N, C-alpha and C positions, 0 to 999 in steps of 0.2 A: 545367683551369687555374683557379687561384684567386688572389685578391689576396694572400693570405699567401704563396703560392708565388712570386709576382712580387716581393714585398718581400724574401724570402730570396734570390732570384736577384740582385736589384740589390745587396744587401749583399755577397754573395760576389763579384760582378763588381767591386765597388769595392775590396775587400781582396785579391782573387785569392788567398784563403787561407781554407779552411774553418773552421779553429779561431778565427782572429781575427774572422771574420764571425759565428760562433756566440757569441763573447764579446760582440760589439756588440749582438747580437739577444737576449741572455740566454736562449739555447737551448743544448741539447747539440749536440756536433758530429754525432752520429748523426742527430739530428732534422733538422739542416741538410742533411746529405748525402741523407737520404730525401726531403726536399722538392725538392731539385734534381733527383734521379732521377725523381721523379713528374712534374715539369715537363717534363723531357726526353722522357719517355714520352708525355706528352700532346701535345707538339709533333711527336714523331716525328723529332727531330733532336738531335744532341749539341750542347750549348751550351758545354761546356768540354772542352779537351784536358788530360789529365794528363801533364805533362812532368816526369819525375823526381819530385821532392817538391813541385813547383809545379803550378799550374793556369793555363791561358790560355783566353781566350775564342776560340771558333771563329768562322768567318764568320757562321754562324747566330746565335751568341751575341751578336756585336756588333750585328747587326740587331735581335735581341730586346731588347737592353739599351735602345736608344733608344725602342722601342715601350713597354717596361715602364715606363720613367721617365715617359713621356708619360701613360700610363694612371694611374699612381699620382698624378701631379700633378693630373689631372682629378678623381680621386676626392677628393683633398684639397680642391680648390676646391669640389666639390659639398658636402662636409662643412661647409666654412666658410660656404657660402651657406645651408645649412639652419640652421646655428647663428645666422646673421644673422637669418633669418626668425623663429626662436624668440625671439631677443633683440630683435626689432623694429628691427634696424639696417637692414633693407631689406625691400621687399615692395610688392605692389600690391593694392589693395582696390577691387573694383567695386561701386558703390552704385547703387541705383535709388530714386527717390522721387517721390511725387506733387507736383504743381506748388506747392501751398501750402507744403508742408514744404521742398521743395528751394529755393524762392526766398526764404522768409521765416524758416525755422527751422533748416534743416540747414546752410546755407552758413556761418554764423558758427561753428558747432560744428566743421565741417570745418577751418576756419582755425585754431581753437584746438587741435585735435588735431594738426595739422601743426606747430604751434609746439613741441609736446612730442615729436613723432616725425617730424622733417623728412625722413627717408629713406623713409617710407611714402608711395607714390604713391596718391592717391585719384582714382578716375574716377567721374563722376556722370552717370547717364542720368535723364531725366524722362518720366513718363507719368502716366496716371490710376491709381487704385488697382488696377483689374483688370489693367492692363498691367504694373504693378510686381510684383504677385503672380506673373504668368506668367513674368517675367524671373527671379525667384528659383526658381520651380519648374523652369525649363528650364536652370538653371545659368549664365545670362547674368550674373546679379548674385550677389555673395556675400551681400549684405544688402539688404533693401528697407525703405522707410519710408513708411507710409500712414496715412490717417486714416479709411478706410472699412472696411466688413466684408469679410472674406476667407474664401471657401469653397473652400479647397484642402486636401485631406486630408494632403498632404505638407508643408504650411507650418506652422511654429511661430511664434506671435505672442508678443511681450513688450511690455507697456505701458510707454510712456515719457511724459515730460511733454508735455501737449498745449496747447490754447488754447480759446477760446470762439467760438461763432458769433453773429453779430448780423444783425438785419434792417435793411437800409439802403435809403434812397431818395435821390434828388437833394434838396439842401437846399430848393429851391423847387418840388419836385414837387407837382402838384395832388393826387396820391393821398394825400400827407401832410396836406394842408389839409382833406380830407374826413373825417378821423378826429378824435374828441374828444381834446382835449389831455391827454396823459399817461395816457389810457385804455389798459388792456392790449389788445393785439391778439388777436382771437378768430378762430375758424375762418371765420366769415362774412366778416370783414374780409379774410382771406387769399384767400377765394374770389372776391372782387370786385377784387382787385389784379392788374394784369399783372405778370408776373415775367420777369426775365432770369436764366437758369440755365446752369450748366455741363452738359456732356453726361452722359447716363446712364453709369454706371461710375465717375464721380468720387466721391470720398468726401464732398465738400460736398453734392452732389446726394442721395446716400444719406441723409445726416443730415437734410436738409430734408424729404425725403419721410417719414422716420421720425417727425419732429416733427409733420407733418400728420396722420399716422395716429393719433398719441397724442391729437390734438385732435378726432378724429372726422371728419377731412376726407380724402377719398380723393385721392391725388396726381393722379389723372386729372382731378379737378375744378378743379385750379389752371390758370389761364390763362398759358401760356408764350408770351410775345411774341417772345423770342429764345432760342435755345439756342446757346451759344458755347463754343469749345474752350479758353479760357484765362481766368484770373482777371482779367487786365488788360483783356481785351476786355469781360468782364462789367461791370466797374466803369466803363469808359468809356461803355458804353451806359446804365448806370444814371445816371451823372452827367449825361448828355444828356437824361434824362427818359423813357427807354424803359420804365421800370418799377422794381419793387423786386427785391431779391435777398437771399438769406441767404448770408453769406460769413464767412470767418475774420476776426476782429478784427485779426489781424496784417496781413492784406491791405488791409483797409479803413482802417487807422489813418491813413495819409497823407492820404486824402481827408477823413476826419473832422476832422483837425487843420487842414486847409486851408479847411474850411468849405464844400466842394463836396458833401459827403454829410452825412446825418444819420441817426441810428438811430431806430427805432420800438420801442416797448416790447413786444417779444415775448419771453417766457420760454423760453430754450433751455438744455438741460443742458450742462455742460462737455464738451468733446470731447477724448478721448484720442488720442494718436498711438501707432502700433505699429511695432516693428522686427520684420522677418520674416527667417527663415532656413529652409533646407531641413532637414527632420527627419532625412534619411538621408545628409546630407553633413557631414563634419567641418568645423567652423569653424576657420580659421587663427588663429594668435596675434594677427595684426593685426585680424581681425574681432572676436575676443573683446575686445581692448583698446578698439576703437572703440565697441562696445556699452556696455562699462563706462563709457567716457568720456561718452557722450551721456546716459547714465542718471543721472549726477551732477547735482546742482543746479549751475546755471551759475556761482554764486559760488565753487564749489570747482574747476570746470574752468578 
């Protein structure tokens, strides 16, 4: 039993005439008759009675007609749904992002994307870089957005617009007063500061430890006063005087403008963000459109 056989059967049942059905289908009468015969053989039932020069549906034919019409309707709906997906008229996109990106970078881009494609549903999960990479690897997320290094052989990374890291302390922190005004921060200065840091596995922590190594300071030599699971908790502790931290300027901006935090002159390289996808899974049209959208300069988006 094939979809073509069902289409021919429905046409013949509608016309109750082989020739007129063949004309409507742009087929030869012999091809229509052969298709009906093949369907009857497949079903093991006669679907039409030949009465004189006319045909009539049998009881089995009437039952088959309702089922065939329902099947063809569902096939049409499936085709329409796939066309909608291809045309971005509907769909769902599962995203995962690290905290900094999700809270300060990705959310406004998600909003702008939905203004262009209002029928694409966006779902966002938040974790650290390691957790985001695992979600993409395991098929939980279609796309991931991270700022840290990813060592997953099945994950493909694409660089997107990033931000910069800054060394901040409370505006009135004693640690700031101990340093020469405007003097660049060196490895020895970092070694004697208490730090409030994100947990291992976070992109911010990875970048800070990489900066320490470039300065000749082993990360283990850094005094970690607190290790906290969110940017907001880190900044709250820093503002209270618990120590210094290296964090995204996007995250620190509100405290810097409010005067509760201040930056110290530590030279840190610009930080790239990355969009992740699985190397062996096809990206949907919605995923491709979202990647293209977030990779544009925001003045264009």
